[in-house]
N, C-alpha and C positions, 0 to 999 in steps of 0.2 A: 657564928664562926666563919671567918673568911679564909681560912688556910687549913690544909690537910697535910699530916705527917705521913709521907710516903716511906721514910727509912730513917734509921736514927742520925740526927743531924740534918734531914731534909724535910722541909716544910715548904710546899707550895700553894701558893694564893690560888683561890678557886676562882676568882674573877679571871686570872690569867689564863686558865683552862679554858675558860668559855670563850674569851676572846681568840684562842689558838683554834677551836673548834669552828668558831665563825669564819675565820680567815682560810682554814683549811678547806674548807666546804666551798668557799665561794671563788678561793684562789685569786682575790683581788682586794688590796688593801682598802680601796677607796670605799667599795660597795661593803666591806666588813665594818668599816668605820662609821657607814650612814645606817646599817643595821644595828649596830652597838650603841648608836647615838653618841658617838664621841668622834673627835677629830682623828685624821689620818696619822698626824704624829703621835698621838697619846695611843693608838692602836699599836703603832710600830715600835714605841718605846715597851708597851706591854709584851709584845712578842719577844723583844732583847732582853727584858728582865727573865722572861720563862726560860730561854736560851740559857741564859747564865746561871739560874737556879739549878738546871738540868746539867749543865756543862756540856751540851751537844747542840750543833746547828740544827734546827727544824724546817727552814725553809731555805730553797734556792730562790734569790731574787735578782732579777735583770730589770731594765728599764720598759721591759715589754711584757714580762709574765712572772709568775710566782708558782712554784711547785714544791712538792715535801721532799725533802730527804728520805734517805732510808730510816733515818731515826724518825723523823715525823711522821711518817708512813705507819711505823708501830705503835707509836703514841696514839695517832688519830683513831687507829682501829680498836685499841683497847680501850679509850674513852668512849667512843662509840657503842662497844660493848656493854660498858659500865653505866652510860646514860638509859640504854634500853631496860637493865634490870633495874635501875632506879625508877623509871616510869612506870614499869609491871608494877612495882612495890608500892608506889604512889597509888597507882588505880586500884589495885587489890585493897588498899586500906580504905581508900574512900568508897568503894562498893560496899565494904562490910559495914562501913559507918552509915549507911543508907542516905548517901548524898543526893538522892533524886529529888529533895527539897531544895536544891541549889538554886542559886539566881544565874540564867546564862546571858552573857553579855557579847553580843556580837554586832557587824555592821552590815549594811547591804546597800547595794547601788540603788538609785532611785526607782528605775523602771521595775525591778524586781519587787522593790518595796511597795510599790503601788499596786502591781499585778498579781504577783506570786505568792507573797507573803501573807495577805490577809487569809486567804483560804488555808495554807499551811499551817498558819498558827492558830487557826479555828480547830483543826482536826487535832494538832498538838496538845491544845488545852483541853479538850474533852478525855483525852487518853491519859494526861499528866496532869491533873488539876494542882498539885502542890509545888510545880517547877514554875518560877518567875521567869519571863522573859524581857530583858532589856535590849531593844533593837535600836539602832542609830542609823538614818538614811544619810548616806555620804556620796558626794560624787567619788568615783572610782579612784582616782589619784590620792584624793584626801584619805580615803579607806585604807588604800595600801600603805601611806605613809603611817597612819596610826596602827594597824596591825604590826608593824615592824617595831615600833616604840613598846608594843605590849599592852596597849591601851584597849585593847579588844582581843578576845580569844581568837576569833577568826571571823572571816568576811565571806559574804556569798555576792557575787558579780561577775564580770567580764575580765578575762585575763587580756593585759596589755600587750601590744605587739612587741615591746622593748623589755629589755632586761630588768626584773623588779625584786629578785632576792628573797622571793617567797616560795613556800611550796604549795602547789595546785593539785588538787583532785578534781578531774572534768567532771560536770555534771552533764552537760549536754552542749550540743552545736545548734545553733540556729541561723537562718538566711535572714538577709536583708532584704526589704521591700521598697520600692520606690513609690509614693504616693503622688499620683498625676491628677492635678484638677481637670474637672470635666471641661473646663475652658480653653485646654490646650487640646487641640485635635489630633491626638493620636491614634494609630491605629490599635484595634483590640487584640494586642500581642499578649501572649501569656508571661512574657519575660522582656526584660530591657538590659542591654549592656551597659556599661561604663562609658563607652565611647559614644552610645546615643546620649546619655545623660549630659554630656558637655554641650550638646546643643539647646538643652533647656534651662530656663531661669531656675537656679536652683538655691535651696534653703538649706543649712546645715546647722548642725548643733556647733558649739564653740570647739576650740583646738586641743581643748583638754579632754574632750568626749573621746572615749575608746570607739565608738561608732566612726567619728570622723577620722580618727587615726588610721583605723583598719582600711574604709574605704579610699582615702587618699593615698596611702603605703601602695594599695594593689593599683591605683590608678597611676601613681608615679613609675611602677613597674613598666606599665603598658605605655608610657611616654604621655599621658595625659594630664591636663591641667583644668580644674575646675573654674568657671568663672561665678562666684559664690554672691548673690544678691543680698541675704541676709544671715544672720548667726544669732541663735538663740539658745539659751541655758536648757530650757526644759524641753522635752519631747511634746507634751501638750500644747505648748506654744507653736510648735512647728506646725503640728496636725491642724492649729485653727487657721494658722496663715495659708496652708494648702487650701482648705474650705474655703478661704475667702478668695481664692484663685490667684494667690500672690507669686505661686511658683511651686516647684516639685522639691520633695525632700526625701531623703534615704533613712529608715529606720530599721531596726530591729523588727521582726515580724510581730514578737509578744509586745510590743510597744502599743498595738493596736488592739491588743484583746480587750473585748468587752465594750469597744467603743462604736457607737452606731456610725457608718459610713455615710458622709454628707459631702456631696459635690466632688468627689475624687474616686480614682481606683487605685488598688493596692495592685503591685505587679512585683514579681521576684525579679531581683537581681542577678543576671546571669553572668557569675563569675565565681569560679572554684575557688579562689583566694578569699571570697567577701563574706566570710562566716564568722558570727561572734561566738566565741567560747565562753560558756558559763561555767564557773568552779567553785570549789571552796577554797580559799586562800588563807595560809596560816604561817606563822613563823617556822624555819626549820626546826625539826625535832619537838615540835610542839605535842604535848599529850592533852588528850581530851577526857574530861570528866564524863561518867555515865550519863547524866543529863544532856549534855550535848552532843554524845553519839547517837543518843535516841532521836534528837533534833534533826540531826544529819543524815542518820537512815531513813527518815520520812521525807525528807527533801528529794533523796535520790530517788523514792519511789514515786513521788508526785510531780517530779520535774517535767517527764515526758508528756502527761496530761494537760500541763501547764503549755507546751510548746505547741502542742497537735494545732492543727489548721481550723479544725472545728472550732477550737475556743474562741476564735477571733471573729466576732461578731460583724456580718457584713462585708468580708474580706473576698476579694476577687482572686488573690494568688491560689493556685492550684494546690491539691493536697498533697500531691508527690513532687519532691524535688530531688535534683541530682546529689548523690554523695558528696560531702566536701572532700577535696582533694589533701592529703597530708595529715598533719595532727592539728 
């Protein structure tokens, strides 16, 4: 059933209500179209149809902004309340049906998939042997796109610095470290600034990497430009190139967890803005089945141990670091 009767002679298509909720939340037709996997003109047409069916304007539109009218505010508030009630009913029904035998399908960024997920899933499997886990390792930007389309229930990975249209629940923040080869005669300092990195031969992840985006955004704010010698997709390749003496790289501290240090030092990046935020990423208003809630609760408990400096074999970076500024 694609329509619901709201009053005698008034039937509203449920797809139109879903589109309205998306536009109202994002306040941007282009972003709403991307999240709904439709064209912007299609989204605009659906809103026009809904306004026509209800006989009231729902949005104020200008070339620069989108905002709700008084009628739109009322509808948005009531639909949000109704959606919460529906979610609660679905959750209770699934819990009574014993859906702990469900399959959990989610995505994860490569660095977390390699270092954090094995231990997390091993612990989860021991406690919940009937739950099947289907995890896909994806570059972060691909992961975000496929969460938006509904292919995955959720993702675990870094938050990109730009707008992404997803809900985020912060798990932890971690610092970046510079891996400096022993062939470079740097002083044995406990930290290094981005300004000092400019003078070193630099190896970096590709431009699609969240690590690269965060570091370059902070450098740009300081009027700095890096001269990058090599770009690599995989963190492990960058580490191997540093070990060979090809140059210095910048990685999240967890990327060298469990790797025996050879021919390089790991030094903290001294920059209050250069932190990677790890989060659970979901579509707006996404409800979680009981099995997924169990897995995410365990992830929240385990993440601090994974990020602690003691987990990084052979790392030189100090155990205490300054608290990140802002969110």
